[in-house]
N, C-alpha and C positions, 0 to 999 in steps of 0.2 A: 503494500499499499504506500509506503514511504518512497519506493522507487517510482511508482506511478506519479505520486505528487511532485517528485523532483523533476520527472520528465515533462509533466504539464507546465511546470514553472519555467523550464528551459524553453520549451516551445513559445510560451507567452513572451519571455524575454527577447527571443528572436523576432517574434512578430512586432513587439513594441519598437525594436530598433529599426526594422524594416518600415514600419509606419512613420517613425520620425524622419528617417532619410528619404522616404517617398514623399512626404509632405513638403519638405524643404525643396525637393527637386521639382515637384509640381508647381510650387509657388514661383520657382525660378522660370519654368516653362511659361507660366500664364502672364507673369508681369514683365519679364524681360526678354523671353525668346520669341514667343508666337507674336505675329503682327497684330496690330489693331484692326478691327473691322473698318472697312472704308466708309460705310454709312453711319453706323452707330458709334464708332470710336472706342474709347477705353471702357465704356460701360458694358460693352458686349462680353467683356472677360468674366462677367458674372455668369455667363452661360456654362462655364466649365463647372462651376459649383452647383448650379441649378440642376443640370442634367445629371451629374454625378449623385447628387441628393435624391433625385427621382429614381435612378437606378437602384440605389441602396434601399429606398422604401420598398420598391418593387420586390427586391430579392428578399427583404425581411418578411413581407406578407406572403410571399411564396413559400418560405420556410414554415410559416404559421399554417398554411394550407396543407403542406405535406405532413407536418408534425401532427396536425388535427386528425388526419387520416390514420396515421400510425397509432395514435392515442386510442382511437376508437377501436382498434384491432387488439392492442395488448394491454390497454389501461394502465400504463406505467406513468405514474404521477410525475416522474422526472421528465418525461417527454412533454407533458402539459406545461411544466414550469419552463422548459427551454422555448416552448411555443410563446408562452407569455412574455418572456424576455425579448424574443424576436419582435413581438407586436409592439411593445415599448419603443424599441429602436425604430421601427417602421413609423410610428407616430411622430417621433422626434424628426426624422428625415422628411416626412411629408410636410411638417411644420415649416422646415427649412425651404422646401420647394415652394410653398405658398409665400413665404417672406421674400425669397430671392426673385420669384416670379413677379411679385408686386413691385419690387425695386426696379427690375428690368422693364416691366410694363410702364412704369411712370416715365421712363425716359424714352422708350420706343413707341408707345401708344398715347403718351401725355395723360393717362389715367392709372390710378392705383389698382383698380379692379374693374373688370368687364365680365358679363356673363357669357363668356366664350366657352365652347364645348370642353376644352381641355381644363380650363380653370374650374369650371362648374363640376366636372366629374372628379377632379382631384379633391376639391373641397368635400364632396360627398364621401369620397374614400377616407378623408380625415375623420369625418363624423362617424362612419362605419366602425372604425377601430377605436374611437373614443367610446362608442357604445359597447364594444367588446369588453372594456374594463368595467364599465358601469354594470354590465351583466355579471361578470365575475365577482365584483364586490358585493352585489346584491344578494348573492346566494352563499349561505353560511356553510353548507355542506361541501367540502373540498371535492369529492368525487362528482357529485352533481354538477358543481360550478365547472369543473374540468370538461365534463361530458358536453354540457350545453355550449361552453365557449368554444370547444372543438368544432362542434357543428356550425356555429355562428361564423368561426374563422374560415372554414371551407367555404360557406356560401359567400361571405364578405369578399373573398378573393376575386369573385366574378368581376368586380369593378375594376380590377387592375388591367385586364386586357381592354376594357371599355376605354379607360383613360388613354392607353396607348394608341388605340385605333380611332379615338374621337375625332381628330383632325382630318382623317381620311373619310370617315363615315359622314361627318357633317360638313366637310369641305370648308374648314376654318381657314381664313386667310391671314390670321394674326400669328398663329404658331408656325414655324417653318418645319418642313419635313426633313429630318436629319438623316434618317436611314429609310432606304426603299422610296416608294412613289406613293403620292396622294392622288385621290380622284381628281381629275380635271386640272392637274398641275404638272409642272415639269418635275423631273427626278430630283430627289433630295441629294444633299452632298455638301462637302466643304473642302477647303484647301487642304493639302496634305499636312502642313505644319499644324493647322488647327485640329485635324483629325488625330494626329499623334499626341498632342496635348490632351485632347478629350479622352483618349484611350488610357494614358497614364492617369488621369484624374479618376476614371472609373476603377482602375486597378487599386489605387490608393485608398479610395473610399470603401472598396471592398474589404481591404485589410482592417480599415477603421471599424467597419461593421463587425467583423469577426472578433476583434479584440473587445469591443463594447458587448458583444453577445456573450463572450466568456465571462466577462466581469459581472453583467447583470444576472446571468444564470447562477453564478457562484453565490451572489448576494440572495437570491430566491431560495437556493438550497439551504442556506444558512438560516434564513428567516423560517423556512419550513421546519427545520430541526428544532429551532427555538420554540416555535408554536407547539411542536409535539412534546417537548419537555414540560412546557406549561400545562398542557392538557393532562399528562402523566401525574404532575404535582396536584392538580385539582381533584383527580380521581382518588388519589391517596389521602387527601385531606377529607 
């Protein structure tokens, strides 16, 4: 057990070093290496944080979806705790998506918010997973809370592909098509330097997600153990 703990600690130390080095390198790419957008100027650089945050949120909610299915099969409470940790991180990065999107929108569209398809579906996604935790907290029985929130997390993930496809399905002209093609519009894409910077941003944010997931899951395991000890003491009294 001690050996496993030491191995986990070594892996986390490596991940944290990679995260720090990756963040510094990405900041260099964004603010010093990649050229400014000809039309939007320096404000366009928020795009690399905005899209990377969206990717991380989608990844987090996908993990909630997968772990929800696994939990319903084996009813392992640790799987549920990991799903809960991933959902928390998903909410965090969805919040960052909405904030960075508003900042970018103010400069690009001259408004802080507009009920454009992708913005609207992203806000709905945020509310869906806020409700996920309201449901968990409203049910006192841990197994029942885990079961219901697993089902809810599976259903709630439906909005993720809707968010991604919204600008294609509803032909939004505000959000650009970065990957692939949109209906009635030219093929999406970007300059090679911008694409390289974006891919590094996605990689670093993925490492950040994994580090945060480990820390959040560890905290939830400790909290569950403390609650279990409290319940045992109550029964003995």
